[in-house]
N, C-alpha and C positions, 0 to 999 in steps of 0.2 A: 705599234701593234704587238710586238713582242711583250712590252710592259703590261698592255691590256690583257693579253691573254694569261700572263702569270698572275695578275691580280685576280682574274676570274677564278683560275685554278686553285689559288690559295683560299679564295672564299668558299669554294666547294669543298676543299679538304676540311676546313674549319667547320662547316655544316655537318659533314660526315662525322666528324668527331663528336659533335653534339648528339648526333643520333647513336653513336656507339655509347656514350654515357646514358642515354635514355634506355637502351637495350639492357646495359648492365643494371640500371636501377630497377628495371622491371623484374629481371632475374633475381636480384637480391630481395625484392619485396615479395616475390613468390616463395622464397625460402625463409621469410619472415626475418631477415636481416634488415631491420627498419632503418638503423643509423647508416648503413652502407647505401641503402637505397635513397635516403634523404640527401646524402652527400652526392651521389651520382646525379640525382635530378637537379640539384643546385649547380653543379658543374655543367650540366647540359644547358641550363637556363642563363648561366653566365656567358655562354657562347652564343646562344640564340634565345633571347628573352621572349620571342614570339612562339616558341615551341609549346603549343598548347596542351599536347599529351603529357609533357613533362611537368608542366604546371599543375594539371589536374591530378596527376599521380603524386606529385609532392604533396598536395593537400590531403590526399587519402593516406599517405604514409605518416605524415605529421599527426593526423587524427588517431591512427592506430598506435602511434607512439605516445598518446596522452598529451600531446602539444596542441591543444585545442584552439587556442587564440592564433597561433602561427597558421594552423590549418585553415581556420575561417578566413585569415587574410589572403592566403594562396588561392583558395577556392573562389573567393570574390574576385580576385584578379583574372582568375581562369575563365569566369563567366563572360568576360568582354570578347574573348576570341575563341571560346569552345565551340566546335561544329555540333556537339550534343550537350546543350545547356542543361537538359533534364538530368542527365548523369551527373553533372558537376553540382547541381542543385541538391541531388540526393546525397552526396558527400558532404555539401555545406550544411544540410539538415542534420545529418548524423553527428557532425562535429558540434554543432549547437546542442543537440540532444544529450550527447555524452558530457559536455560542459555543464548541463543543467539549465540551460537558457531555452525554455520551452516556447517562448514567444518567437525567438529566432528560428528555432527548429520548425515551428508551425508554418511560418511564412514561406520557408523553403519547400516544405512538403506540400503545402497548399499549392505553390506553383507548379510543382511536378504533377500533382493530381489534376489540375486544370488543363495541363498540356497532354497528360496521358490518363484519362478517366478510368480506363479499364486495367490499369496497372495495379494489381493487387498489392504488391510489396509496398509501393508508394502509399497506396490507400491505408494499409495497416499501420504504417509508421504515422501518417496524419491522424488516424484514430487514436493512437498512443498519446500523441501530444494533445489532442482534444480532451481526453480524459484527464491528463495531467493539468490542464487548464480549466477544469470543471465544466467542460462542454460534452458531457457524455451523451446528451440527447442528440446533438450534432453528429457525434461520432457514429451513433446507431443508425441515424437516418442516412448517413453517407455510405456506410458499409453494408446495410441490409440488401440494396439492389445488387450488390456484387457477389452475394452468397450463392445464388443459383449457379450450379456448375462448378462451384469451388468448395463444397461442403467437406472436401477431404484436406482443405488447407487449414491446419490446426493453428497457424498464427492468426488467420483471418477469424476462425471460429472462436478463438480466445478473447481477441480484442472486441469483437461484436458482443460476445457473451458478457464481458466485463462492462461494457458500455450500457447494454440493456439492464443489468442488475443495478448498475450505479444510477441509472435514470429512473428507477422505480418500476421498470418492466421485468420483475423477477419471474413471472409465469413463462415468459419466453426466453428470458436469459438463463435461468437455472439449469433447465435441461441440456442446453448447449454446453455450459461450463462443466456439468458433470460428464457429458459425452467426451469433451477434451480431456477431462482428467483420467478418464478410463482408457482412452486411446493413446495417451502419451504418458501415462502413469506419472502425472505432474503433481507433486505435493502442493505447488502454488494454486493450481486450479481447484484441488480438493478444498484447500483453505478458503479460497474466495467463496466457493459454493457453501461450505460449512458455516461460514460466517454470516452469509446472507440467510440460510436457513435458521440459524439461531436468531437473528433479528426478526424473522418471521413467526418465531416461536414454534417452529417445526422441529421439535427437539430430537426426535428419533432420527430423522434424516440428517440433521446437523451432526449428531454423534457419529453416524456411519461416515459421513464425509470427513469429518476431522480425525476420527481413528484411522481412515485410510491414509490420510496425510501423514500421521505419526508413523505409520508402518513404512512409508516411503522415505521420510525425512524427518526423523525425530526431533532435530533441533531447529526447526523452522521458527523464526522470530514470532512470538505471540501464539503460537500454535497450542502449546499446552494450556494456556489461559483459556482460550476459547473451548477446547476439549473439556476442561474442567467444568465450565459453565454449563455446557450441554449435559454432562453427566449429573451435574447437581440438579439441574432442572428436572431431570427424570427420577430424582430421588435416590440416585446411586452414590451416596457419599463415599462409600469404600473405594469406588473408582475415581471419584472427583478429587479426593484428597491427595493422593500421590501425583495427579496431574498438576494440581496447584503447586505442590512442593517442587516438581521438576520445573515449573515455570520461574519460580523464585531462584533456582539455581542458575538459570540463564539470565535473569534480570531480578536482583534483589529488590528493586525499587518499582515493581510492577504493582500498581495500585490495585488492580482488581484481584490479582492472586493474593495479595496481602489481606485485603477485605474479606475475601471468601474464606481463606484458610484460617484467619483470625476469627472469624464467625463460627467455623466449625470447631475450633479449639474452645471457643467460649461455650458452645452447646455441650462440649464434652467435660466442661468445668476444668479445663486445663488452663487456668487464669495466667499462670506465668508465661506460657507460650503464646497466648492470646494477645496480651498486652502490647508487646513491641510491634506485632504486626498491625493491629488496629491503630496504634499511635502512629505508625509510619503512613499508613493508608490516609489518616486524618491530616497529617503533615503534607502528604502529596496533593490532597484535594480537601482543603480546610472547610469547604461549603458543602461537602458531599452529604445529603441527608442520611444516606444509609450508613457511612462511616460515623457520623455524629450519633445515630441511634445506637449502633453497636458499642461505642464508647460509653454511652450512657448506661447501657445494660451492664457493661463491665464495672462501671463505678458504682452502680447499685449493688452488685454481687460482692463488691469489696468494701462496703459500708460508706462509700462516699455519696450519701443520699442527696444532700443539698446540691452537690455539683451535678448530679444526674438529673435532678428535677429541673435545674435551670436549663439545661440543654433540651429536655423534653418539652418544657414549656415554649421554648423558642421554636422547636419543630412543630408544635401544634399551632402556634400562631401563624406560621408560614403555610401550613396545610391542615386546616381544622378537620377535614374529612379523611385524613390518614389515620387508620385505626391503631397501628402499632404504638405510637407514642402514648396515646390514651391508656392502652392496656398496660403499659410499663409504668406510667405515672401513678395510676391508682393505688397500688400497694406502697409505693414510695411515700405518698402523702400520709398514709397511715403510720408509716414508720417515723415520719417527721411530726407525728402528733397533730395532723390536720385532717380529721376525720371528715369534716363537711366537704373539704376539696376531694378527698378520696371518694366520697359517695358520689359527688358530682361526676367524676371521671367514670365511674361504674355505669352511671346512668347514660353518659355519652356513648360508652362503649356498646351498651344494649341498643341504643338508637341507631348506631352506625351499622351494627350487625343485622338489625332488622332491615334496614335500608338495602343493604347489600344482598340479603336473601331475597328481598322482593324483586331486585334488579336481575338476579340470577348470576351464573357464573360469567366471568369476563370472556369476551370473544378471543379465541385463540387465532 
C-alpha cells in the first residue's frame, strides 16, 4: 500500500510539472518569446504527450516562429485529441497559408467553415484561399450571405470586394473596395480599385484611386506603373512621365514602364533615351505588338528602313485591320523606292479610317 501511494503521488507530481511547463510556455508566448515557449511546450509534452493544450500551443508557436512544417506536424497530431478541433484547424490552416500551400490551407479553413458557418474570421480566411486558387466566384458566393450585419468588418468587406472584382462583378465589387480604402486608408485597397477602374477604361476614377494610393504609400509595387497609364490615358503626359520614371527606379525591368516611357521619349525625338527602353521592353516581351511597333518607328527615324519595314509587314500580316502599321509603312516604302507599295498602303489606310468612322468611336 505504501508503495502504491508513493507511485500515485509521484505520478501526480510529474503531471503537475507538465502543467507548470505549459503555464510557462503560455506566458512566454504572450510575451512573444517564441523560442522559450516552444522549449517549455516540448518539455510539457515530454512529460505528458497527451496534453492537448500544449500540443496545440506548440503548433501555434512554431508557426509564429516561421517553422511551418513543424507547426503542421504538431497541429496534425493535436487534432487527434483536441477538444476544440476547429481552433486547431484554424492554426493548421494558417500554417499552410503562411507556407504558401493554398490547397492545404483551403482544406483546413473549409473544415472550420463547415463546422462554424457563421464564423466570419474563418470565412474570410477561406475566401482568401479561394481567391489564391482562382475560385473567386466561390469566395463571393460564400461571403455574400455573411455581409449583412458585418458591413463594418473591413477584412470581410475587402475579401468580398476583391472576390467580386476578380470574378467580373466590378459593379458591386468596386464601391465596396473603395469604401474599404477610405475607411482604412489602405494603399492596397486603392490600388486594387484603381487597377480595376483602369481595366474598365474608367480613367478619371482610376487616376483618383491610384493617386490616393501614392499619397498613402508611394513605393507600393506596381503602383506608379498603373498611375502612369491612367495619366497617359487622360492625355496628361507631363504627369505620366515622372510616374513611369519612378516605376523604373523601383523596377528597372518593368516592361510597361519601359514601353510607355520609351514611347514618350520617341515622340519627343529623344532617340538616345528611347532606344534602350524600347529594346529592353522588346527583350522582356519579344512578341509584344506594341513594343515591336515602337521599335519599328525608332528604326525608321534612324534610317533603318528595311528593318522597320520587315517588322511592320509582320505586324500587318498578324492583324490586317490594325491601322498603325499601315500608317507607318506607307512613307517607308517610298523611302525604299517602292512607290506602288507605298500607294497601296495609303489606300488601305483610307479604307480602314473610313470603316472606323462608320463604326463610330469604340465603346468605353
